[in-house]
N, C-alpha and C positions, 0 to 999 in steps of 0.2 A: 316490817314490811311496809313499803310506802311507794306511792307513785311520784312522778315528776310533774312539774308544772305543764309540760307539753302533753301530758296524758288527756287533758281536757282543754286543749287549744286546737283551733283549726277552723275550717269553713264548711258550712252545710251546702251540699251540691243540689242542683235542680234536675228534675226528671220525673218520670212517671213509672213507678215500679210495676213489673209485669207478673210477679209471682203471686202466690196465695198462701194463706195460713192453713196448716195441717197439724194434726197431732200424731206424734211418733212416740210410742211407748208412754203415752200420757203427757209428753212434753210438747208444748206449742212451738211450732217451727215455721219460719218463712221458707217456702219451697218454690223453686223456679226451675222450669224445664226447657230444654232446647225446642225450637220451633220446627226442627227437622228430626229425622230418626237419630237415635243415640243409644249407646250401650246401656241397657237396663240394669246391668250387674255392677255398675260403677257409679259412685257419687263423689262430689267435692263437698266436704264438710267445712263450712265457713264458720270459724270460731271468732266471734266479734271482739272488738275492743269494748270499753266500758259503756258505750252508748247502745250496745245491744242489737238484737235483731230488728227492733222497731226503727232504728236509725235509717233515714233514707239513703245515706251514702253507702251503707252496708248492703241494702237491698239492691241498689243500682249496680254495685260491684258484683253481687251474686247473679244478677240478671246478665251481666256481661260474661261471666263464666258460662252461663247457660247458652248464650249465643255462640260460644266457642265449643259447644258440644257436650257439656257436662251438666247433668242434673245437679243442682246445688241446694244445700240445706243450711239454714242458719238457725240453730236452736236458741230458744229464749232461755238461756241458762241463768238469767237473773229473775226468773219467775215474775215477769211483768214489771220489774222495778229497776230498769237500767238507769244510768246517769241520763237525765233529760237533755235533749238537744239544746235547750236554751241555756245550759251551762256554758255553752260556747260563746254566749253573748258577752260583749265587753262589759266589765263591771260586775259580772255574775259573782255571787258570794256562795255558790254551791259548796256544801260541806262534804268534800270528797272523802276525807278520812272517816267521817261519820257514816257515810254510805258504805265504805269498805268493811266496817264492823259487821254489817249484815250480809256481806257478799265476799267473804274470804275465800281463799283458794279451795279449801276442803269442801265448803258448802257449794261453791259454784261448780266444782268438778262433778258433783253428783248428777245433775240433769244431763250433762254431756255424756257421762258414762251410760246412762239409760238409753240415750239415742244411739250411741255407738253399738251397744249390745244388741239393740233391736235391729239395726242395719246388718250387723254381722250374722244374726240368726236367720236373716233372709238371704244369706250367701252373697252379700254385696261387698265389693272391694272399696275401701275408703281412702281417698286422698284428702288430707286436711290442710287448710290454710288458716293461719292464725295471725291476728293483728294485736299489738300491744299486749294486754292481759291474755288474749287468746293464744299468743305464742307460747305461754307457759304450759297450756294444756296440750298443745301440739306435741311438745317435748314429752309430756307425761304419757300420752297415748303411744308415741313412738317407742318409749322405753319398754312398753309391754307388747309392742308389735301389733297393736290393735288397728293401726293404720299402715298403709302400704307405701304412701308417699307423703312427704312433709314439706310445707312451705311456711316460713315465719318472716313476717315483716315487722321491723322495729319491735322485737319481743320485749316483754317486761318480766321481772322477777326471775330471770335466769341467773344461776350462780356460775360464774366463770372462775376457774376452769371446771368445776365439779360436774355441772350438767353436760358440758361438752364432752368430757371424758366418759361419762356414763352413756351418752348417746353413742359414742364410738364403740363402746364395749357391749352394749345391749341391743341396739336397734338395727333393723334391716331395711329401714325406710330411707330412700334417697332424700337428701336434705338440701333445700334452697333457702338461703338467708338473704333477705333484702335489707341492707343496712344504709346508714346515712351519716352525714357530717356531724350533726348535733343530736346526741342521744344519751341522756344520763342513764337510761335503763340498760342500754347495750352499747357502751362507749367504744372508742377505738381500741382500748386495751383488750376488751372482750372479743371484738372483731378479729384482732390479730391472733388471739388465742384460738379462736375457731379455725382460722386458716392453718395454724400449726398443728392442732390436734386432729383435725378432720381431713387433712391433706391426703392421707392414704386410706380414707374411709371407703371400703370396697363397694358398697351399694351405690355410692355417688354423692358428691358434695360440690356445691357451687355457692359462691357468695357474690352478690351484686352490691356495688357501693354507689350511692346516688349523691353526688356532690351538690352542695348547696341546699340540701333538704334537712329537715329535723324530724324528731320522733313524731309519728302520727301522719307523715306525709302520704303514705300509701292509701289512706282512707279519707283523711280530712285536709289534704293539701290544698293550698290556694292556687287554683288553676290560672290565675292571672299572673303568677310568677313563672317565667319560662323554665327555670331550673326545677321548680317544684312540679310543674306540669310534666316535664320530661321524666322526672323521677316517678311520679304516680303512674303514668302511662307505661313507663319502662318496667316498673315492678310488676304491674299486672301482666304485661306481655311475657315477662320472664316466668311468672307463675303458670300461665297457660301453657307455655312451651314445656315447662317442667312436668306438668301433668300429662301433656300429650306424649311425652317421651317415656314416662315412667309408670303411669297409672294404667 
């Protein structure tokens, strides 16, 4: 199991987060709510990339989901130890594989399962959006139908065609994939398999392809690049519309 070089590349965005930190089932979470009335029985579960719930880009994106009418929750599933934002700095020598030894898939899934279980116990319907590493867990929860709607942007650690076939066979969650031009983790071959395998997926399937973008664009894209800006904003808009239609 390994990441690609683009998993810790990108740009830190500017803004002021509007959410607050809360504990759900004993797990620390960044929680942001709409400024207007919203359905209290639905949430968007934002499953972050390696930079975690503490990353300002993630918090700003979650705030944007909230401004579009969805209470949004980002669990700190790395237990306060995400990849630090300064790993994005040029010349950083951050030991990503060393970090991964303490944050493998099985260990990282645990806190997410606690949050999902707690939300479900409250009768809340969950739509999940996952980025990079987070996309792996969106698939896992969709396999068990713990979530009702799924969005994955440049997912990591998916096995094609195995995970795509399992999704078709086991999940009832409509699936949106935000894909891009350069992505070692979910390359063109996997994207083509997804289209073929999920073309007849009854709950709903849609793939967006963002030309000129690379893995990480939906969270860490360089907004000074017109194609990346269009991809980042377009991927977000597609996710919002997917939740509005299906959640």
